[in-house]
DRENDO-1510 file (C-alpha; in Angstrom, 1 decimal, always signed):
<recs>
REC; n; res; u; v; w
REC; 1; MET; -0.1; +0.0; +0.3 .
REC; 2; GLY; +1.6; +2.9; -1.1 .
REC; 3; LYS; +1.6; +6.3; +0.9 .
REC; 4; ILE; +1.0; +9.8; -0.7 .
REC; 5; ILE; +2.8; +12.5; +0.5 .
REC; 6; ALA; +1.9; +16.1; -0.3 .
REC; 7; ILE; +4.5; +18.4; -0.5 .
REC; 8; ALA; +2.8; +22.1; +0.4 .
REC; 9; ASN; +2.9; +25.6; +0.8 .
REC; 10; GLN; +0.9; +28.7; -0.1 .
REC; 11; LYS; +3.8; +30.7; -0.1 .
REC; 12; GLY; +6.1; +30.3; -3.2 .
REC; 13; GLY; +9.8; +30.0; -3.5 .
REC; 14; VAL; +10.3; +28.0; +0.0 .
REC; 15; GLY; +11.3; +24.6; -2.5 .
REC; 16; LYS; +8.4; +22.7; -2.7 .
REC; 17; THR; +9.1; +21.9; -6.2 .
REC; 18; THR; +12.8; +21.1; -5.3 .
REC; 19; THR; +12.2; +19.0; -2.8 .
REC; 20; SER; +9.4; +17.3; -4.8 .
REC; 21; VAL; +11.7; +16.0; -7.5 .
REC; 22; ASN; +14.5; +15.5; -5.4 .
REC; 23; LEU; +12.9; +13.7; -2.6 .
REC; 24; ALA; +11.1; +11.3; -5.5 .
REC; 25; ALA; +14.5; +10.3; -7.2 .
REC; 26; SER; +16.2; +10.5; -4.2 .
REC; 27; LEU; +13.6; +7.4; -2.7 .
REC; 28; GLY; +13.4; +5.9; -6.7 .
REC; 29; VAL; +17.9; +5.4; -5.7 .
REC; 30; LEU; +17.0; +3.7; -2.2 .
REC; 31; GLU; +15.0; +1.5; -4.3 .
REC; 32; LYS; +11.6; +2.4; -3.4 .
REC; 33; LYS; +8.7; +2.4; -6.8 .
REC; 34; VAL; +7.8; +6.4; -7.0 .
REC; 35; LEU; +5.0; +8.0; -8.6 .
REC; 36; LEU; +5.6; +12.0; -8.8 .
REC; 37; ILE; +2.3; +13.6; -9.3 .
REC; 38; ASP; +2.9; +17.2; -11.3 .
REC; 39; ALA; +0.1; +20.0; -9.0 .
REC; 40; ASP; +1.1; +23.1; -10.1 .
REC; 41; PRO; +0.1; +24.6; -13.6 .
REC; 42; GLN; +3.4; +26.0; -13.5 .
REC; 43; ALA; +4.7; +21.6; -14.1 .
REC; 44; ASN; +8.4; +22.6; -13.1 .
REC; 45; ALA; +8.3; +19.1; -11.4 .
REC; 46; SER; +7.5; +18.1; -15.0 .
REC; 47; SER; +10.6; +19.8; -16.6 .
REC; 48; GLY; +13.1; +19.5; -13.9 .
REC; 49; LEU; +12.8; +15.7; -14.7 .
REC; 50; GLY; +13.5; +16.6; -18.5 .
REC; 51; ILE; +9.7; +15.8; -19.6 .
REC; 52; ASP; +8.9; +18.5; -22.1 .
REC; 53; VAL; +5.3; +19.5; -21.0 .
REC; 54; GLU; +4.3; +21.2; -24.1 .
REC; 55; THR; +4.0; +17.4; -25.4 .
REC; 56; VAL; +2.0; +16.1; -22.5 .
REC; 57; GLU; -1.6; +14.9; -23.6 .
REC; 58; ILE; -2.2; +13.6; -20.2 .
REC; 59; GLY; -1.5; +14.8; -17.2 .
REC; 60; THR; -2.6; +15.3; -13.9 .
REC; 61; TYR; -5.9; +18.0; -15.6 .
REC; 62; GLN; -7.3; +14.4; -17.1 .
REC; 63; ILE; -6.9; +12.3; -14.4 .
REC; 64; LEU; -8.7; +15.5; -12.0 .
REC; 65; GLU; -11.6; +15.0; -14.9 .
REC; 66; HIS; -12.0; +11.9; -14.9 .
REC; 67; SER; -11.4; +11.1; -18.1 .
REC; 68; ASN; -7.9; +8.9; -18.4 .
REC; 69; THR; -6.6; +6.6; -15.4 .
REC; 70; PRO; -3.9; +7.6; -13.8 .
REC; 71; LYS; -1.9; +4.5; -15.5 .
REC; 72; GLU; -2.8; +6.2; -19.2 .
REC; 73; ALA; -1.0; +9.4; -18.1 .
REC; 74; VAL; +2.2; +8.4; -16.1 .
REC; 75; ILE; +5.6; +9.0; -17.8 .
REC; 76; THR; +9.1; +7.3; -17.1 .
REC; 77; CYS; +11.5; +9.5; -16.4 .
REC; 78; SER; +15.5; +9.8; -16.1 .
REC; 79; ALA; +15.1; +9.0; -12.4 .
REC; 80; PRO; +15.6; +5.5; -11.9 .
REC; 81; ASN; +12.1; +3.9; -10.3 .
REC; 82; VAL; +10.4; +7.4; -10.6 .
REC; 83; ASP; +6.8; +7.5; -12.7 .
REC; 84; VAL; +5.8; +10.7; -13.2 .
REC; 85; ILE; +2.3; +11.9; -13.9 .
REC; 86; PRO; +3.0; +15.6; -15.6 .
REC; 87; ALA; +1.0; +18.7; -15.8 .
REC; 88; HIS; +0.0; +21.6; -18.3 .
REC; 89; ILE; -0.5; +24.8; -18.0 .
REC; 90; ASP; -4.0; +24.0; -19.1 .
REC; 91; LEU; -4.3; +23.0; -15.1 .
REC; 92; VAL; -5.3; +26.3; -14.5 .
REC; 93; ALA; -8.5; +25.8; -15.6 .
REC; 94; ILE; -9.8; +22.9; -13.1 .
REC; 95; GLU; -10.4; +25.0; -10.3 .
REC; 96; ILE; -13.0; +26.5; -12.6 .
REC; 97; GLU; -14.5; +23.8; -14.0 .
REC; 98; LEU; -14.2; +21.3; -11.2 .
REC; 99; VAL; -16.3; +24.0; -9.2 .
REC; 100; ASP; -19.5; +23.1; -9.4 .
REC; 101; LYS; -18.8; +19.2; -9.7 .
REC; 102; GLU; -20.3; +16.9; -6.6 .
REC; 103; ASN; -17.5; +15.7; -4.2 .
REC; 104; ARG; -15.2; +18.1; -6.2 .
REC; 105; GLU; -12.1; +18.0; -3.5 .
REC; 106; TYR; -12.2; +14.1; -3.8 .
REC; 107; MET; -11.2; +13.9; -7.7 .
REC; 108; LEU; -7.8; +13.4; -6.8 .
REC; 109; LYS; -8.4; +10.7; -3.9 .
REC; 110; LYS; -10.9; +9.1; -6.0 .
REC; 111; ALA; -8.2; +8.8; -9.4 .
REC; 112; LEU; -5.8; +7.4; -7.2 .
REC; 113; GLU; -7.2; +4.5; -5.6 .
REC; 114; SER; -6.5; +2.9; -8.7 .
REC; 115; VAL; -2.4; +3.0; -8.7 .
REC; 116; LYS; -2.1; +3.3; -4.6 .
REC; 117; ASP; -0.8; +0.0; -4.0 .
REC; 118; GLU; +1.9; -0.2; -7.5 .
REC; 119; TYR; +4.0; +2.5; -5.7 .
REC; 120; ASP; +5.7; +2.8; -2.7 .
REC; 121; TYR; +5.3; +6.3; -2.3 .
REC; 122; ILE; +2.9; +8.9; -4.4 .
REC; 123; ILE; +4.8; +12.1; -3.6 .
REC; 124; ILE; +2.5; +15.3; -5.0 .
REC; 125; ASP; +4.0; +18.5; -5.7 .
REC; 126; CYS; +1.2; +21.2; -4.6 .
REC; 127; ALA; +0.9; +24.8; -6.2 .
REC; 128; PRO; +1.4; +27.8; -4.1 .
REC; 129; SER; -2.1; +28.7; -3.2 .
REC; 130; LEU; -5.1; +26.9; -1.0 .
REC; 131; GLY; -7.2; +26.6; -3.9 .
REC; 132; LEU; -9.2; +23.0; -5.0 .
REC; 133; LEU; -5.7; +21.7; -6.8 .
REC; 134; THR; -4.2; +22.1; -3.6 .
REC; 135; LEU; -7.1; +20.9; -1.3 .
REC; 136; ASN; -7.5; +17.4; -3.7 .
REC; 137; ALA; -3.9; +16.7; -2.6 .
REC; 138; LEU; -4.2; +17.3; +0.9 .
REC; 139; THR; -7.5; +15.3; +0.5 .
REC; 140; ALA; -5.9; +12.6; -0.9 .
REC; 141; ALA; -2.6; +12.9; +0.9 .
REC; 142; ASP; -1.6; +10.5; +3.9 .
REC; 143; SER; +0.6; +12.8; +5.0 .
REC; 144; VAL; +2.0; +16.6; +4.2 .
REC; 145; VAL; +5.6; +18.1; +4.5 .
REC; 146; ILE; +5.8; +21.6; +4.5 .
REC; 147; PRO; +8.7; +23.2; +3.4 .
REC; 148; ILE; +10.4; +26.4; +5.2 .
REC; 149; GLN; +12.8; +28.5; +4.1 .
REC; 150; CYS; +15.0; +29.8; +6.3 .
REC; 151; GLU; +14.6; +33.6; +5.9 .
REC; 152; TYR; +12.9; +36.4; +7.9 .
REC; 153; PHE; +9.2; +36.0; +6.5 .
REC; 154; ALA; +9.4; +31.9; +7.3 .
REC; 155; LEU; +6.7; +31.7; +9.9 .
REC; 156; GLU; +4.4; +33.8; +7.8 .
REC; 157; GLY; +1.4; +32.0; +6.2 .
REC; 158; LEU; +2.7; +28.8; +8.2 .
REC; 159; GLY; -0.6; +29.6; +10.7 .
REC; 160; LYS; -3.1; +29.8; +8.1 .
REC; 161; LEU; -1.9; +26.4; +6.5 .
REC; 162; LEU; -1.8; +24.8; +9.4 .
REC; 163; ASN; -5.6; +25.9; +9.5 .
REC; 164; THR; -6.2; +24.8; +6.2 .
REC; 165; ILE; -4.9; +21.3; +7.3 .
REC; 166; LYS; -6.8; +21.1; +10.5 .
REC; 167; SER; -10.0; +21.9; +8.6 .
REC; 168; ILE; -9.0; +19.2; +5.5 .
REC; 169; GLN; -8.3; +16.9; +9.1 .
REC; 170; LYS; -11.8; +17.8; +10.1 .
REC; 171; ILE; -13.9; +17.7; +7.0 .
REC; 172; HIS; -12.8; +15.9; +4.3 .
REC; 173; ASN; -9.7; +13.6; +5.8 .
REC; 174; PRO; -9.1; +13.0; +8.9 .
REC; 175; GLU; -6.4; +10.2; +8.4 .
REC; 176; LEU; -4.3; +13.3; +6.9 .
REC; 177; ASP; -1.1; +14.0; +9.3 .
REC; 178; ILE; +2.1; +15.9; +9.2 .
REC; 179; GLU; +4.8; +14.1; +8.3 .
REC; 180; GLY; +7.2; +16.7; +8.8 .
REC; 181; LEU; +8.5; +20.8; +8.8 .
REC; 182; LEU; +11.4; +20.8; +5.9 .
REC; 183; LEU; +14.0; +24.0; +6.7 .
REC; 184; THR; +15.5; +24.5; +3.0 .
REC; 185; MET; +17.1; +26.8; +2.0 .
REC; 186; TYR; +19.6; +27.3; +4.8 .
REC; 187; ASP; +23.2; +29.0; +5.0 .
REC; 188; SER; +25.1; +28.7; +7.9 .
REC; 189; ARG; +27.2; +31.9; +7.3 .
REC; 190; LEU; +24.1; +33.7; +8.0 .
REC; 191; ARG; +22.8; +34.5; +11.4 .
REC; 192; LEU; +19.2; +34.9; +10.2 .
REC; 193; SER; +19.2; +31.5; +8.7 .
REC; 194; ASN; +20.4; +30.3; +12.3 .
REC; 195; GLN; +18.0; +32.4; +14.1 .
REC; 196; VAL; +15.3; +30.5; +11.6 .
REC; 197; VAL; +16.1; +27.3; +12.1 .
REC; 198; GLU; +16.2; +27.5; +16.4 .
REC; 199; GLU; +12.9; +29.2; +16.3 .
REC; 200; VAL; +10.7; +26.6; +14.1 .
REC; 201; GLN; +12.5; +24.2; +16.5 .
REC; 202; LYS; +11.3; +25.6; +19.4 .
REC; 203; HIS; +8.1; +25.8; +18.2 .
REC; 204; PHE; +7.3; +22.9; +16.7 .
REC; 205; ASN; +9.9; +20.6; +18.3 .
REC; 206; ASP; +9.2; +17.2; +17.1 .
REC; 207; MET; +7.8; +18.2; +13.9 .
REC; 208; VAL; +10.4; +19.6; +12.3 .
REC; 209; PHE; +12.9; +16.9; +10.2 .
REC; 210; GLU; +16.3; +16.7; +11.4 .
REC; 211; THR; +17.3; +17.0; +7.5 .
REC; 212; ILE; +17.7; +20.5; +6.5 .
REC; 213; ILE; +18.3; +21.5; +3.0 .
REC; 214; GLN; +21.3; +23.8; +2.6 .
REC; 215; ARG; +21.5; +26.7; +0.1 .
REC; 216; ASN; +23.4; +24.7; -3.0 .
REC; 217; VAL; +24.5; +26.2; -6.5 .
REC; 218; LYS; +24.1; +22.4; -8.1 .
REC; 219; LEU; +20.6; +22.1; -6.7 .
REC; 220; SER; +19.4; +25.0; -8.9 .
REC; 221; GLU; +21.1; +24.1; -11.8 .
REC; 222; ALA; +19.5; +20.3; -11.5 .
REC; 223; PRO; +16.3; +21.4; -13.1 .
REC; 224; SER; +18.0; +23.4; -16.1 .
REC; 225; PHE; +19.4; +20.1; -17.2 .
REC; 226; GLY; +16.0; +18.2; -16.6 .
REC; 227; GLU; +17.7; +16.5; -14.3 .
REC; 228; SER; +17.2; +15.3; -10.0 .
REC; 229; ILE; +20.0; +16.4; -7.7 .
REC; 230; ILE; +20.7; +12.2; -7.6 .
REC; 231; ASN; +21.4; +12.6; -12.2 .
REC; 232; TYR; +23.0; +15.8; -12.0 .
REC; 233; ASP; +26.1; +15.5; -9.4 .
REC; 234; ALA; +24.9; +12.9; -6.6 .
REC; 235; THR; +28.2; +13.9; -4.4 .
REC; 236; SER; +27.1; +17.7; -4.1 .
REC; 237; LYS; +25.6; +18.8; -1.0 .
REC; 238; GLY; +22.0; +19.0; -2.3 .
REC; 239; ALA; +21.9; +15.6; -2.9 .
REC; 240; THR; +23.6; +14.7; +0.2 .
REC; 241; ASN; +20.8; +16.4; +1.8 .
REC; 242; TYR; +18.1; +14.7; -0.2 .
REC; 243; LEU; +19.2; +11.1; +0.3 .
REC; 244; HIS; +19.4; +12.3; +4.1 .
REC; 245; LEU; +15.6; +13.3; +4.0 .
REC; 246; ALA; +14.8; +10.4; +1.9 .
REC; 247; GLN; +15.8; +7.9; +4.7 .
REC; 248; GLU; +14.3; +9.7; +7.5 .
REC; 249; ILE; +11.3; +9.2; +5.8 .
REC; 250; ILE; +11.4; +5.7; +5.2 .
REC; 251; LYS; +12.7; +5.3; +8.8 .
REC; 252; LYS; +9.7; +7.0; +9.8 .
REC; 253; ASN; +7.3; +4.8; +7.6 .
REC; 254; ILE; +8.9; +1.5; +8.1 .
REC; 255; GLN; +5.4; -0.8; +9.5 .
</recs>
């Protein structure tokens, strides 16, 4: 039975897509079978793994509409053991199209029932908003990873996201768990980075992953080559960080 993990934060630029792509690739390298779902109309997770998003005919849009099955949407990518359900800019329209549908929050959950058993982990890269797309992802997920960048406004908006998660737990998905808060873009030379780490760890204790994702040039370069950090430079700090994160998640989920 696969575990569905949503990577969510309504703030942009916190490392959601970087985390989705590289966590999926790291789990794949650790011999887990992974499905990465791109649920962001910007489709960066798809292009970050070398998929030409202009040529995508079946993707997240079609599985949310239930016009195609997840199996029909799956593309294999350069990362070992990782399948991708890609996104396309047409995903922007799905919020409007689903608005009148009955059980509109459960479209993704329903679609994934047919493939959940075929993967060890299903990772959903969410859009930087708390709209219907993210709501579908959180309703379908077993847990959520919240990336937080080590910068001044790090905790701004976190309360709002945690409230959204609470109301989803209450109304749509009582099983939804917080997998952990992930500190990203950490620069040990900056006092501010260290203050943010201290503050987040003080407030949230055990909810914070031990792994901290450091600022790393290679991490920023990898997507422009359509590769995960593991494929692009397995010896880089970024690759080491994401492999540690994958190991931490696997350890946490050993039944």
